[in-house]
C-alpha positions in Angstrom: 10.3 -6.8 1.3 13.1 -7.9 -0.1 13.6 -11.2 -2.3 14.5 -13.9 -0.4 16.5 -17.5 -2.5 15.1 -20.4 -1.0 16.4 -23.3 -2.2 14.0 -26.1 -4.5 13.0 -29.1 -2.2 13.3 -31.3 -5.8 16.8 -29.6 -7.4 18.6 -28.4 -4.2 19.1 -25.4 -7.1 19.0 -21.6 -5.4 16.1 -19.6 -7.0 15.2 -15.8 -5.7 11.2 -15.0 -5.2 10.9 -11.9 -6.0 9.0 -9.4 -3.2 7.0 -9.3 -7.0 6.1 -12.9 -7.1 5.2 -12.6 -3.2 2.7 -9.7 -3.3 0.4 -11.7 -6.0 1.2 -14.9 -3.7 -0.3 -12.2 -0.9 -3.0 -11.1 -3.0 -4.2 -14.6 -4.0 -4.3 -15.6 -0.3 -1.5 -18.0 -0.2 0.4 -18.2 2.8 3.1 -21.0 2.1 6.0 -20.1 0.2 6.9 -21.9 -3.0 9.1 -25.6 -2.8 10.9 -26.1 -5.9 12.6 -23.6 -8.8 10.3 -22.7 -11.5 11.5 -25.7 -13.6 11.3 -28.3 -11.1 7.1 -26.7 -10.9 6.3 -26.8 -14.5 7.8 -30.8 -14.5 6.0 -30.9 -11.4 2.5 -29.9 -13.4 3.8 -31.2 -16.8 3.8 -34.6 -14.7 0.8 -34.2 -12.9 -1.5 -33.3 -16.5 0.4 -36.7 -18.2 -0.8 -38.9 -15.5 -4.6 -37.0 -15.2 -4.8 -37.5 -19.1 -3.8 -41.4 -18.9 -6.3 -42.2 -16.1 -9.6 -41.5 -18.7 
């Protein structure tokens, strides 16, 4: 399974979905490839957590 280049849906930058990451996704039963680069994933997660804390 070779590395894959994917374009982030948020920032439109290309990032590499490595063979190791693909194996991890497969082991966890995840069927969809990531749509966001690691930086945008972190930002999205932080935004989600901020919004969750504000609702409490």
